[in-house]
C-alpha positions in Angstrom: -28.1 15.2 22.2 -26.6 14.6 18.6 -22.8 14.4 18.7 -20.5 12.6 21.0 -19.1 15.2 24.0 -16.4 12.6 24.7 -14.9 13.9 20.9 -15.8 17.4 21.2 -12.6 18.6 21.9 -10.7 16.8 19.6 -11.2 18.5 16.0 -9.4 18.4 12.6 -6.2 20.8 12.1 -7.4 24.5 11.8 -11.4 23.7 12.2 -13.5 26.9 12.3 -15.4 27.3 15.7 -19.0 27.5 14.2 -20.5 25.5 11.4 -22.2 28.9 10.5 -18.9 29.9 8.8 -18.2 27.2 7.5 -18.7 25.8 3.5 -17.6 22.4 4.7 -18.8 20.5 7.6 -16.0 17.5 8.4 -18.2 15.0 10.8 -17.6 11.4 12.4 -19.8 8.2 11.7 -18.6 5.8 14.5 -20.1 3.1 13.5 -18.7 -0.5 12.8 -22.0 -2.6 14.0 -22.0 -4.7 10.7 -18.5 -5.7 10.2 -17.7 -9.0 8.6 -14.1 -9.1 10.0 -12.3 -7.4 12.4 -14.0 -4.4 14.3 -13.0 -1.0 15.4 -13.3 1.5 12.8 -15.8 3.3 15.1 -12.4 4.5 16.8 -11.3 6.1 13.1 -12.5 9.5 12.6 -11.1 10.4 16.2 -7.5 9.0 15.4 -7.8 10.7 12.2 -8.4 13.8 14.0 -5.1 13.2 16.1 -3.0 12.3 13.2 -3.9 15.6 11.6 -2.0 17.5 14.2 1.0 16.2 12.6 -0.2 17.5 9.1 1.3 21.3 7.2 -1.3 23.4 7.3 0.2 24.2 3.4 -0.2 21.4 0.6 2.3 21.9 -1.6 0.4 19.8 -4.3 -2.5 22.3 -4.5 -0.6 25.3 -3.6 -3.3 26.2 -0.9 -3.2 26.3 2.7 -6.4 25.4 5.3 -6.9 28.9 6.2 -7.8 29.4 2.5 -11.0 27.0 3.3 -13.8 27.5 5.6 -14.9 24.3 7.4 -16.0 23.2 10.7 -15.3 19.8 12.5 -18.7 18.7 14.4 -17.1 16.0 15.9 -18.9 12.4 16.0 -22.0 11.8 15.7 -23.7 10.1 18.9 -25.0 6.6 17.4 -26.8 3.8 19.4 -24.3 0.9 19.7 -25.3 -2.1 17.9 -28.1 -0.7 16.0 -27.5 -0.2 12.9 -30.9 0.7 11.3 -31.1 3.4 13.9 -27.5 4.8 13.7 -28.3 5.0 9.7 -31.3 7.0 10.0 -29.6 9.2 12.4 -26.9 10.0 9.6 -29.4 10.4 7.3 -31.1 12.6 9.0 -27.9 14.9 9.8 -27.2 14.8 6.1 -30.4 16.1 5.0 -30.2 18.9 7.3 -26.3 19.7 6.1 -27.9 19.9 2.6 -30.8 22.2 3.4 -28.0 24.7 4.8 -25.9 24.4 1.8 -23.0 22.7 3.2 -20.6 20.4 1.7 -20.3 17.1 4.3 -17.0 15.5 4.4 -17.3 12.3 6.4 -14.9 9.9 8.6 -16.1 6.6 8.9 -16.8 4.0 10.3 -17.5 1.0 8.5 -18.4 1.3 4.6 -22.3 1.0 5.7 -22.1 4.5 6.8 -22.0 5.9 3.1 -25.6 4.3 2.4 -27.6 6.8 4.1 -25.8 9.7 2.9 -26.2 8.6 -0.4 -30.0 8.3 -0.1 -29.7 12.1 1.2 -27.8 13.1 -1.7 -30.2 11.6 -4.1 -33.2 13.4 -2.7 -31.2 16.5 -3.1 -29.5 15.9 -6.6 -31.8 13.5 -8.8 -29.0 12.9 -11.3 -26.4 12.2 -8.9 -23.3 9.9 -9.8 -21.1 7.8 -7.4 -17.3 7.6 -7.7 -16.4 4.6 -5.5 -12.5 4.3 -4.6 -12.2 0.6 -2.6 -10.5 -3.0 -2.5 -14.1 -4.5 -2.2 -17.0 -4.5 -4.8 -19.7 -4.1 -1.9 -22.1 -5.5 -4.4 -24.2 -7.9 -2.1 -28.1 -8.0 -1.4 -26.9 -9.4 2.2 -24.0 -11.3 4.3 -24.9 -14.1 6.3 -28.7 -13.4 5.8 -28.2 -9.6 7.2 -29.0 -6.8 4.3 -27.5 -4.1 6.4 -24.0 -5.0 6.0 -20.6 -3.1 4.7 -20.4 -5.6 2.1 -23.9 -4.2 0.6 -23.6 -0.5 0.0 -22.9 -0.2 -3.5 -25.7 -2.5 -4.4 -28.0 -0.3 -2.4 -26.6 2.6 -4.2 -26.8 0.9 -7.9 -30.6 0.0 -7.2 -31.5 3.8 -5.6 -29.8 5.8 -8.6 -29.5 3.0 -11.3 -26.2 1.1 -11.5 -25.2 3.3 -14.3 -24.2 5.9 -12.5 -21.9 4.0 -10.1 -18.1 4.1 -11.1 -16.0 1.8 -8.9 -12.3 1.9 -9.2 -9.6 -0.4 -7.5 -11.7 -3.4 -6.8 -9.9 -6.8 -6.1 -11.9 -8.6 -3.8 -15.6 -10.0 -4.0 -17.6 -12.7 -4.9 -18.4 -13.9 -8.1 -21.5 -13.0 -8.3 -20.9 -9.0 -7.5 -18.6 -9.4 -10.7 -21.1 -10.9 -12.8 -24.0 -8.1 -11.0 -21.8 -5.3 -12.0 -21.6 -6.9 -15.9 -25.2 -7.1 -16.1 -26.6 -4.2 -14.4 -24.2 -1.5 -16.6 -22.3 -0.2 -13.5 -18.4 0.7 -14.5 -16.2 -1.0 -12.7 -12.2 -0.5 -12.9 -10.4 -3.6 -11.3 -7.1 -3.4 -9.8 -6.3 0.2 -10.6 -7.6 3.6 -10.0 -5.6 6.4 -11.2 -5.4 5.8 -15.2 -9.2 4.4 -15.2 -10.6 7.4 -13.0 -8.8 10.0 -15.5 -10.6 8.5 -18.5 -13.9 8.4 -16.5 -13.7 12.2 -15.5 -14.8 14.0 -19.0 -18.1 12.0 -19.0 -19.3 13.3 -16.0 -18.4 16.9 -15.8 -20.8 19.1 -14.8 -22.5 16.5 -12.7 -23.3 16.2 -9.0 -20.7 13.7 -8.1 -20.4 12.1 -4.5 -16.7 10.5 -3.8 -16.5 7.7 -1.4 -13.0 6.1 -0.5 -12.8 3.1 1.5 -9.2 3.0 3.2 -8.4 -1.0 2.7 -8.0 0.4 -1.5 -4.4 0.8 -0.2 -2.1 -2.3 -0.5 -2.3 -3.2 3.7 1.7 -1.7 3.1 0.8 1.4 3.4 -2.9 1.1 5.5 -2.9 -2.2 7.7 -4.9 -0.5 10.2 -8.2 -1.7 8.4 -10.9 -4.1 9.1 -10.9 -6.1 6.4 -7.5 -5.4 4.5 -7.0 -6.8 1.0 -3.1 -7.6 -0.4 -2.4 -6.1 -4.1 -3.7 -2.6 -3.3 -2.3 1.0 -4.8 0.0 2.8 -2.8 -0.4 6.2 -1.0 1.1 7.8 -3.7 -1.6 7.1 -6.2 -4.7 7.6 -4.1 -3.3 11.0 -3.6 -3.0 11.7 -7.6 -6.5 10.3 -7.8 -7.7 12.7 -5.2 -5.8 15.7 -7.2 -7.6 14.2 -10.4 -10.8 14.7 -8.7 -10.2 18.3 -7.4 -8.5 19.4 -10.7 -11.6 17.8 -12.9 -14.6 20.0 -14.0 -17.1 17.6 -11.9 -19.3 19.0 -9.2 -18.4 17.1 -6.5 -21.5 17.3 -3.9 -20.3 15.6 -0.9 -17.6 13.1 0.1 -16.4 10.6 2.6 -13.6 8.4 3.7 -14.1 4.9 6.0 -12.5 2.1 7.4 -9.8 2.9 9.2 -9.1 0.8 11.9 -6.4 2.2 14.2 -5.9 -0.9 16.6 -4.7 -2.8 14.2 -2.0 -0.2 13.1 0.2 0.2 16.1 2.3 2.7 13.6 -0.1 5.1 13.2 0.5 5.2 9.1 -2.9 4.5 8.3 -4.2 7.4 10.1 -1.6 9.4 9.3 -2.2 8.7 5.0 -5.6 9.1 5.8 -5.6 12.8 7.6 -3.6 14.0 4.5 -6.1 12.4 2.1 -8.6 14.3 4.2 -6.6 17.7 4.1 -6.1 17.2 0.3 -10.1 16.9 0.0 -10.5 19.8 2.4 -8.5 21.8 -0.3 -9.5 20.5 -3.5 -12.7 19.6 -3.2 -15.0 22.5 -3.2 -14.1 25.2 -5.6 
């Protein structure tokens, strides 16, 4: 069994019935085995789906309706609790299958380490891949307390896999001094504190290239998204993140996949974090696949 049957009846609003008829496959990666502070992001995918019920199917921003997009919510991958290495292998294998079928993968996390196996599969198909990383944290550590499989390490791993010069990070406001020195020395592109304006400056440089977009919900200020494991004060607004998603959608980038991670609903009884996340996913569904 690949998918968790407990979530089989809960799908993102207006999901198509089968994968075969879909251009986009929405899937959950309910893993939080390596988090460094507060666990609970494994419950994020399903709560984002539940929050989508409150959305309009029409986007005023993009003047587009979800009925115009062919996507299928496959549910949550069944990942072995506590086994990070095996969980990552399962995710990578699934993404390889989706790419072989010509599908656009849109992932729901889960901790940010789940992006790493997706990038490995993406890089195999797209050797000129670039990554746009929107996050509060640099995620450039080689290890965390001796553990190389950590949600503090995926962007460092990506730099070593596809070349640091192909990584573009935005909104970063937290990390070790050594991480920022690595960013400076390695040639990666890092914009501290801000997202929208530096993103707009970068987009023309990536025209036509295959690009993977990974968004950590904690790029938002905790006032907008308290439901995350490692909240970081001083973040951007949900309005700015929406504008950034729309800038990506309006660009000439060849976006080949995306994810949104680190929603931990237990820390937000108001549900505004998952409500915001569901709207971001709606806009990505409507805007990222031309």
